[in-house]
N, C-alpha and C positions, 0 to 999 in steps of 0.2 A: 310745878311750873310746866306749862305746855307750850312748846314752840310750834309755830306753823310756818309753812313755806307756801308762798303764793304761787299758784299755777293758773294756767288759762281756764281750767274747768273747776276752779274753786280752791279751797285751802286743804292741805294735807298736814297731818301732824308729823313732825320730823321723825318720831319713833317708827311710824308706819313706813315712811320712805326708807329709813335705814334698814328696817327688817326686810322689806321687799328687795332691796339692793343686795343685802347679804345672802338671801335665799337664791337670788339670781346668780351670784358668784359661786356659791357652794354646790348647788345642784349638779352642774356638769362635772365637778370633781368627784362626786360620789357615784356617778353612773358606772355600770360595769364596763370593763375595757374590752375592746375588740382584739382579735389576734394580732393585727398589725401594731397596735399600741403595746401589746405585751412583748412582741419581738423587739421593739425599740427600747422599752424600759429595761428589759432583762439582758439585752445584747445576746440573744439566742437565735438559732436558726429555726426555720419553720418545721424542719424535720424533728428537732428536739422538742418543740412545743407540742407537736402531734403525738410523739412517742410518750412524753411525760403526762399528757392529758389522758391518753389511752390506758396507761398503766396506773393512773391514780395519783401520781406524785404532784402534778399541777392540776389543782382542782378547778373545775368549771363552776361558775356561779349560775349559769343558765345558757340560754341561746336566744337569738333573735331571728326572725324569719324575714328575709329580703325577697320581695316579690318583683321579679323581672319577667322574662319570657317564661321561666320556670321558677317556682319558689326554691330558695336556697336557705338552709339553716346555718347560722354562723355562731360558733361558741363565744361566750362572754366569760370574763374573769373578774372577780371582785377586786376592787381597788386595794383593800386591806391585805389580801393575799399577795398581790404583786408588790405592794410596798414592803411587806415583810421580806420578800426575796431580794428586793433591791437593797434593803438595809443589811442583809446578811448574805453576801455573795458566796460564802463558803458552801451554802446549800447547793447552789448551781454547780460549783466545782465538784462537790461530792457526787452529784448525779452524773456529771460527765465522766468522772473516774469510774463509777459503777458501770456505766455503759461501755467503757473501753475494756473492761475485764472480759475474758473469754467466758462464754456461757457454760455453766456446769451441767453436765448430764445428770438427769434424774432417772432413777430406775426403779 
């Protein structure tokens, strides 16, 4: 059985309309997150984000280039990575505890 929806420019099958609508809703949710969204999702400071990114604990998924007066590169983070950290806040707590310990001298 094929259902059709009447539109101004012709008829569309309902399945195509549903598929396009689902894609339009899912696509933004799967895009990499900006640093500002990461800060909000994880409730961390910008200093923590930078430190954990530099030392490899918080993995970047890539970067985007913003072109203004001068091009600026902005780190991006995978939705799955951030979602995992949101689901298990003990990881962030462990990182904070590790950061609060005095640095041990290596010789």
